[in-house]
N, C-alpha and C positions, 0 to 999 in steps of 0.2 A: 539559653536555650533558641537555637535556631530553627524556624518552624516557616515550611515553605511547601506550594504543591504544584507538582509537575502536570502538565496536561498536554496530552499527544494525540493527535487528530489520528483515526482510521486512513486507510487510501485503498482507491482502487488504480488498477495500472492495465495497461497495454489500450483500453479504449477503442477496441478493435485494432485498425492496423499497424498501431503505435506497440508492436512487441518488444519488451525489455527497454523501452523510452519514453513513455508517456506516461504520466502519474498524475493524482488526483487526490488533494486531501479533503477531507468530508467531516460532518460534523455528528461524527460517533467517536467516544473517546475511552482512552486508557488516562485513568488518573490515581497519580502517587501522591497520597500525603505523608510526608517527610518531616520527622522531627530529629533534631541532633541535640540531646543533654549533653552540658558542659561536666559530665562525670564519667566514670569508669565503668558504669554498667553496661552488660553486654549488649549486643546489639538485637531487637526484636523486627524479624520480617516476616510478615505472612504469605510471601510467593514470593520465590527466589529465581526466577529467570531473568530477571533484569540485572543482579548485583553481579553475575561476573562478567558483564561488560562494562559496568560501572567501576569494577576493581581492577581490570586490566587497565583502563583508559587512565586512572590513577596512579598505577605502579609505572606506565609506561612514562609520566610524568614525576616519576620520584618520590611519591608520596602512597597515601592509601585511605582508605573511607575512614571516618572518624569514629572512635567507638561511642556507645550510646546512639547508635542509630537506630530509630524507629520509622520501619516503613509499613504504610497500609495501603492496598491495592484494590482500586475499582474500576473493574473491566467492562465495559459496555460492547467491546468488538469482540462477534463471535469468533470462535478459533477454528483454521482449517476451511473457511469459507469464501476466501477469496479477497479479503479486505484488509490485507495487509498485519495481520495481529502479529507475526514474526518480527515486520518491522519496526512496529509502534514499542515492541519490548525491544528491541536494539537502540533504538532512539530515546526512550526513557532511561534506559542504563546511563548513555554517554551524559544524557542531560542530568543525572543526577551526581555521578563524578564530577561534573564540571562545575556545578554549582554548590554542591556538600566541601569538595574540595577547593572551592575558590580559584580554579584554574584559569577563568575569564577568557576561555577560547573562542572564537568566533564559529559560526554554524558552519562556515566551511571546511573547518578543520574537524570538525566532529563527523561530518558526513565522512571523511577519510577513513574514521575509525569505525563506521557504521557500515561503509561498503569491503572492510578487510572481512565481515561478518555474514553479509548476505549476497555479497559477490557483484550484485548488480544496482544502480542506483534510483531506479524508478520510483519503488514504493518508499524505502526510507528517505528520499529527498522529497518527496510529497509529504510525508507525517513532519518531517524535519522543518522544512520552509513553508510547507502550506501551499494553497491554491494548485492550478493548472499547471504542471512542471514538465519540460522535456529536459533529456540528460542523456550523456555519454560517458565513458570511460577514455581516458586519455592512456599512454603509453607508461607514463608513470603507474597506473594502475597492475600493470603485470609484474610491478618490483614490490608490491604490496605483501608483507608476509601472512601466514596464514596466524589466524587469532587462536593462540592453544592455552588453555587454561591453565593456570597455575604461577604463582612469583618466579620460579627458575623457567619460565618461558615467556615472559612479557618481553617485548622488543620494547628498546627506549624508543623514546619521541623522534631522538635526532635520526634515527634509521629506520624512518616510517615517511615516505614519499610525501609530500604536502600538495594540494589541489590534485587531485587522482582523477576528477572528474569534474563537467562542466554543466552548471543545471540553471537553466533559463525559467525564469515565471512568466506566464503567456496570460492574457486576457480570457476569462471566461464567464460567458453571456449568464445575465440572471435567470436564463430558460430553464431551467433544472432538471432533476433526476428523482426517478424512481429507482429504489434497490429493491430484488425480491430476492428473499435468500432461503433455498430449501432447506429443510431440517437435518443434512444430511452432511459431513465431512467428504473433504477430497482433497489429499495429499499432494503436494505441491510436487513433490518427488515423482510422485505417481504420472499425473500431470504432463510433465516434462520429458517423462521417458517416452512417450508414443510419438513426440516430435521426430521428424528425419533429422537425419545430419547434413545433406546436402538439397537445395531447392533449385528448381528451375529458374533461370534468368527471367524469364516472362511471369513470375508469382513474384519475383522478389521488386520487379518494376510495378506492377500491379498494387503492392502496398507501399512503396515510396510515394507514389502519385497521389494515393488517397491519402496518408498520415500528414503530407505537405498540405493540401486543401484542407483537412479536419480540422488543424491547427490553427488555419485562419477563420473557418465557419464558425468554429464555436466560441470565438471571440465576438462576434457582430451580435447588437443588441435585438434585432429581429432575425433571428438565426431561420436558415431557407432549409425546412423539413427533407427536401428532396435531396440537393448538392449534400448535406450530413448524412443523411440516409446511406447513400452510396458511398461517401468518403468513410464510412464505418466498415465496410467490406474488406475482408481479409483472406489472405491465404496461406499464411505463414504458421497458425495455431491452431485457432477456432475448428477449422473443417477436420483437423487431427483428433483434437479432444473431444468431437461433438457424441463419439460414444459412450464417453465416460460420464455425461449429463443426460438422462431420459429429457426428453423434449425439447433438448436446444434447438436442433434443426429447425421446428416449428416456428420456435421463437422468432430465431433469427431470419425467419422468410417473411416475416410481418412488414408491412409497409406504411407508410406516412400517411393518414387518412383512415385506417381501421378503426381509430379513435380518436376524434379530435384531441389534437396537443403532442400525439405519440412522433415521435422523431425517429428514434432507431434502438437496438439492441445491442448488446454485444456481451460476453464473458466478463467478468471481473475480476481482474488476475488469472490466475489458473483454474476458477471457478471454485464450488460450483455457483455462486453467487452469480447473477444477472445484474448488469449495470442498464438501467435504461432511460434513456432521456426523452425528457418530455416537457412541454410548457404551459399543461393546462390538464385538467381530468387525469390527476396522479393517481387517486385512489380507483378509478375506473379502471384503468390500465393497468394498475397494480393487480386488479382482481381477474381481469383475463388473462396476465400471465399466469395466477396460481391456477386458475379452470384446467389451463393447458396441461402444469405440470400434473395436476391431479388425475389426467389419461394416461398416463404413464406410470409402472413399476418399478422400484430400487430390484437389486441384487436378491433381496429377500422375498419380493412379491407386493412388496407393501405400496400403496400408492405414495407418491411423492409431495409430501407436504411442504409447505412454506408459509412465510408470513411476510410484510410489506411495511419497509421504511421509506419514509420521503423525506431526504436527506438532501441540504443545501452545502455548499463548498466552503471548507474554512480557510480563509485568506493567511492568516498570522503562523501556523506551523506549531511545533511544540513551544509552550511559553511556561514560564514561573511565575507563579501568583501567589 
């Protein structure tokens, strides 16, 4: 019997101005306990959204998942909250096929298959590679086929472009994060639907300036709160999404110094989770954000409840243990 565990970290993305560019792996995990029995017993799977990706990758490489596959899933990542839950499922699927079928593919190849499903690499790259990553899709990504389920629809690996994205891991200061998670979901599709199709040049330049500074400033051992706070400002996505998250404008307006240790705030991915960067007083800062949320109500007139998690960056990415 083959026995192994897959651990995939959650992720946050964008981090202010880095829309569809920046990602960060966090110590909040999707864990899959896998047993491959050496017999013909039917597979036992207690959660199924990982297996289609795994099966597709296996078939693409001319094989299939082994018989007697027993999978148990433990997921600490809340769904629909902007912490990369869909991306972790994709990464878990390709990791499962790669190890169970002994494909021995490098992570850069697995990333091609992740991008086939996700469409952009920021979250999946952060979960697969870990740490603070920036990424882009190259011209070969336009040749990626749509991942359509079913054996008859599987595209052979030789027809899937290699290295369709570039991802670079950057230094992240030990200065850290508080994540405040509202207890309601926000669909990524809805969050994307409110974005404009065209932007003013001045807004694009505004974001380019800040994301360039931000990626360096976040790597300093003693981060400068004033520099980082300004570098986290954004004109591409948060402004347009703020009506979807009650309390967001007030939280984004908080400045360094309102509580010692606070650096800046931004949406985590498409929200509604907020990523709060801080170096000290994590719980006090989290409590302040919760108090702001409680001043607002959702579409049903209920106050916005939330909870606080203090998370470190996970540098290792998806692992087999």
